[in-house]
C-alpha positions in Angstrom: -9.5 -1.0 -11.7 -7.1 -1.0 -8.8 -5.5 2.4 -8.1 -2.0 1.8 -6.7 -0.2 5.1 -7.2 -1.6 8.5 -6.5 -0.4 12.0 -5.5 -2.4 14.2 -3.1 -1.9 17.4 -1.0 -2.3 17.4 2.7 -2.7 20.4 5.0 -3.0 20.1 8.8 -5.1 22.7 10.7 -3.9 26.0 12.0 -3.8 26.6 15.8 -6.5 28.8 17.2 -5.6 32.3 18.4 -5.3 33.1 22.1 -7.3 36.1 23.2 -7.0 39.1 25.5 -9.7 39.2 28.1 -10.1 40.4 31.7 -12.2 39.3 34.6 -15.0 41.8 35.3 -16.0 40.5 38.7 -15.2 42.6 41.7 -12.2 41.4 43.7 -11.2 39.1 41.0 -9.7 41.4 38.4 -7.0 40.1 36.1 -6.3 38.4 32.7 -8.6 35.5 31.8 -7.9 35.1 28.1 -7.7 31.4 27.1 -5.4 29.7 24.8 -6.4 28.7 21.3 -7.0 25.1 20.5 -4.5 22.9 18.5 -5.1 22.4 14.8 -6.0 18.9 13.5 -3.4 16.4 12.4 -3.4 14.5 9.1 -3.1 10.8 9.9 -2.9 7.8 7.5 -4.4 4.6 8.8 -3.9 1.1 7.4 -6.9 -1.0 6.2 -7.2 -4.4 4.6 -9.2 -3.0 1.6 -6.7 -2.9 -1.3 -9.0 -0.6 -3.3 -9.0 2.1 -0.6 -6.8 4.4 -2.7 -9.6 4.5 -5.3 -11.6 6.6 -2.9 -9.0 9.3 -3.1 -9.2 9.6 -6.9 -11.6 12.6 -7.0 -10.3 14.4 -4.0 -6.7 15.6 -4.2 -6.5 18.0 -1.3 -7.1 16.9 2.3 -7.3 19.7 4.9 -7.8 19.3 8.6 -9.9 21.7 10.6 -8.3 24.7 12.5 -8.3 24.9 16.2 -10.9 27.1 17.8 -10.1 30.5 19.3 -9.5 30.9 23.0 -12.4 32.1 25.2 -12.9 34.2 28.3 -12.7 33.0 31.9 -9.6 30.9 31.2 -11.5 28.7 28.8 -9.2 27.3 26.1 -10.4 26.9 22.5 -11.3 23.4 21.4 -8.7 21.2 19.7 -9.6 20.4 16.1 -10.3 16.7 15.3 -7.7 14.8 13.3 -8.4 14.0 9.7 -7.8 10.3 9.1 -7.1 9.0 5.6 -7.5 5.3 5.2 -5.0 3.5 2.9 -4.3 -0.2 2.2 -1.6 -2.0 4.1 1.5 -2.2 2.1 1.3 1.5 1.1 4.4 3.6 1.1 3.9 7.3 2.0 6.4 9.4 0.1 6.7 13.0 1.4 7.7 14.8 -1.8 8.5 18.0 0.1 11.2 16.7 2.5 12.1 13.3 0.8 11.1 11.2 3.7 8.9 8.0 3.5 7.0 5.8 5.8 5.1 2.6 5.3 1.8 1.2 6.6 2.3 -2.5 7.2 -0.5 -3.4 9.7 -4.2 -3.0 9.8 -5.2 0.0 12.1 -1.6 1.2 12.1 -1.5 5.0 12.1 1.2 7.4 10.9 0.9 11.2 11.4 2.2 12.9 8.3 1.2 16.5 9.0 0.9 17.9 12.6 -1.5 20.6 13.4 -0.3 24.0 14.6 -0.3 24.7 18.3 -2.8 27.1 19.7 -1.7 30.6 20.6 -1.4 31.7 24.2 -4.1 33.9 25.8 -3.1 36.9 27.9 -3.5 34.9 31.1 -0.2 33.1 30.1 1.7 36.4 30.1 0.7 37.6 33.5 3.4 38.3 36.1 4.2 40.4 39.2 5.3 43.3 37.0 2.7 42.7 34.3 -0.6 42.2 36.1 -2.8 43.3 33.2 -1.1 41.9 30.0 -2.7 42.9 26.8 -0.7 40.6 24.6 -1.7 37.2 23.2 -0.4 34.9 20.5 -1.9 34.0 17.2 -2.2 30.3 16.4 0.7 28.5 14.8 0.3 27.4 11.1 -0.2 23.8 10.2 2.0 21.8 7.8 1.5 21.5 4.0 3.0 18.6 2.0 2.7 17.0 -1.4 2.3 13.3 -0.8 2.7 10.3 -3.1 0.9 7.1 -2.0 2.5 4.0 -3.6 0.8 0.6 -2.9 3.2 -2.3 -2.8 1.0 -5.3 -2.0 1.9 -7.7 0.8 1.2 -11.2 -0.3 2.6 -14.6 0.6 2.7 -15.9 -2.9 3.1 -13.9 -6.1 2.1 -15.5 -9.5 4.3 -14.3 -12.3 4.9 -15.1 -15.9 4.3 -13.8 -19.4 0.8 -12.8 -20.4 -1.8 -15.5 -21.0 0.0 -18.3 -19.1 -2.9 -19.1 -16.8 -2.2 -17.1 -13.7 -5.8 -15.9 -13.3 -7.2 -19.3 -13.9 -5.2 -21.0 -11.2 -5.9 -18.1 -8.8 -9.7 -18.5 -9.4 -9.4 -22.3 -9.0 -7.5 -22.2 -5.7 -9.1 -19.2 -4.0 -12.5 -18.6 -5.7 -11.2 -15.2 -6.7 -12.9 -13.6 -9.7 -10.0 -12.6 -12.0 -10.9 -12.0 -15.6 -9.9 -14.9 -17.9 -9.5 -14.7 -21.7 -7.2 -15.9 -24.4 -5.4 -12.7 -25.2 -2.5 -10.6 -23.7 -3.0 -8.4 -20.7 -6.4 -9.7 -19.7 -5.4 -8.7 -16.1 -4.8 -5.0 -15.9 -4.5 -4.8 -12.2 -3.2 -7.2 -9.5 -5.8 -9.6 -8.0 -5.7 -11.2 -4.6 -7.1 -14.5 -3.4 -7.0 -16.2 0.0 -6.1 -19.9 0.3 -6.9 -20.8 3.9 -5.3 -17.6 5.2 -2.5 -17.6 2.6 -2.6 -14.6 0.4 -2.0 -15.2 -3.3 -1.4 -12.3 -5.8 -1.9 -12.6 -9.5 0.6 -10.1 -10.9 -0.4 -8.8 -14.4 1.7 -10.4 -17.3 5.2 -9.1 -17.8 7.1 -9.0 -21.0 10.7 -8.6 -22.1 11.6 -5.0 -21.4 9.0 -4.5 -18.6 11.7 -3.1 -16.3 12.2 -0.4 -18.9 8.5 0.4 -19.2 7.4 -1.9 -22.0 4.0 -3.5 -21.9 2.5 -2.8 -18.5 6.0 -1.7 -17.6 7.2 -1.4 -14.0 3.8 -0.5 -12.8 3.3 -3.9 -11.2 6.8 -5.1 -10.8 6.9 -3.4 -7.4 4.1 -5.6 -6.1 6.4 -8.7 -6.5 8.9 -7.0 -4.1 6.6 -7.8 -1.1 5.7 -11.4 -2.0 7.6 -14.0 0.0 7.4 -16.8 -2.5 7.2 -16.7 -6.3 5.1 -19.1 -8.4 6.5 -18.8 -11.9 4.2 -20.0 -14.7 5.5 -21.0 -18.2 2.9 -22.0 -20.8 3.1 -25.5 -22.2 2.0 -23.9 -25.5 5.1 -21.8 -25.7 7.6 -22.7 -28.5 10.5 -21.3 -26.4 9.8 -22.1 -22.7 13.5 -21.7 -21.6 13.6 -18.3 -23.3 10.3 -17.3 -21.5 11.7 -18.4 -18.2 15.0 -16.5 -18.5 13.2 -13.4 -19.9 11.1 -13.0 -16.9 14.0 -13.7 -14.5 16.0 -11.1 -16.3 13.2 -8.5 -15.9 12.9 -9.3 -12.2 16.7 -8.9 -11.7 16.7 -5.6 -13.7 14.1 -4.2 -11.4 15.5 -5.5 -8.2 18.2 -8.3 -7.9 16.8 -9.2 -4.5 13.8 -10.8 -6.3 16.0 -13.6 -7.5 16.7 -14.6 -4.0 13.1 -15.4 -3.2 12.1 -19.0 -3.2 10.6 -19.9 -6.6 8.3 -22.7 -7.7 8.2 -23.3 -11.5 5.1 -24.6 -13.2 4.5 -25.7 -16.8 0.9 -24.4 -17.1 -1.8 -25.4 -19.5 -0.2 -28.9 -19.5 -3.5 -30.3 -20.8 -2.9 -28.7 -24.2 0.1 -30.8 -25.3 1.0 -34.5 -25.3 2.9 -36.3 -22.6 6.1 -36.8 -24.6 6.4 -33.0 -25.2 5.7 -32.4 -21.5 8.5 -34.7 -20.4 11.0 -33.0 -22.8 10.0 -29.5 -21.6 10.1 -30.5 -17.9 13.6 -32.0 -18.4 14.8 -28.7 -19.8 13.2 -26.5 -17.2 14.5 -28.7 -14.3 18.0 -27.5 -15.3 16.8 -24.0 -14.5 14.8 -24.8 -11.4 14.4 -28.3 -9.8 11.1 -27.2 -8.2 9.2 -27.6 -11.5 5.9 -29.5 -12.2 3.0 -29.4 -14.5 -0.1 -27.3 -13.8 -3.6 -27.4 -15.3 -7.0 -26.5 -13.8 -8.3 -29.5 -15.8 -5.9 -31.9 -14.1 -6.9 -32.8 -10.5 -3.6 -34.4 -9.8 -1.7 -31.2 -10.9 -4.0 -29.0 -8.8 -3.5 -31.3 -5.9 0.3 -30.9 -6.2 -0.1 -27.1 -6.0 -2.3 -27.4 -3.0 0.3 -29.6 -1.2 2.9 -26.9 -1.8 0.5 -24.2 -0.4 -0.3 -26.4 2.6 3.4 -26.8 3.3 3.9 -23.1 3.1 1.0 -22.6 5.5 2.5 -25.1 8.0 5.9 -23.5 7.8 4.5 -20.0 8.4 2.1 -21.2 11.1 -0.9 -19.6 9.5 
């Protein structure tokens, strides 16, 4: 199951201590204590693997190494390596300690969330004309500690939405060779699934129900994934006895969560159109066109209907230059 929300603790490394040391060679007396090395940073890096957060499930504390202590003969301590935590693109990094947030939007993009402490100065740093033999040095500076919440908001070109069991997984599998679970009961899909149609990313968002924005059903857990989709494919089952109510119900939940979702371009599909007669289809399409003129039938068993969807996707690809 896709993990899309997790809280962890991060701790950058402490800086190494500077030391007090003196040159013991004749004619070269003086301080030679080196500085401590810097502590390691905690860095988040974007990857394409949407399941990357699953790897963090069993490790809730991430600590970078401390910098090494300074050495004699003006040799500084070694800087500690950075600790890199790989997270999916589309992940928002919430710093619960200071209220800030950052987002990873590109593969290989890096964000430093906790900086390692500076290394302390060795006694060579404190030398002077009046202090030729300083016996003072600095301890390394501490690193940073934060509680971090990682929230995945998928970035997809097209989001498939609708009530449970309207055929979203079936059409995703048909168009992209994805492997979403398909069955004739509610909430078959318990996590978002992605598929690629010639470079166009399609996301199957788990079924919503009335009250989802208030936590009912699968609740708002997956509503946030729709925020990042550029275009919405809204599926209404031809088997529904109240298709208009189904449509307005989902639109209401989208608006309750974020009114900006209603501004996204929406294509409306009467799915499972192979299950009812043509007369009923025409009547239902006529009603739905009053809500959205971009409405058509959809069935994985109807080649013409599938071809219409592909034409829409090809048009999107051309417009976006993918």
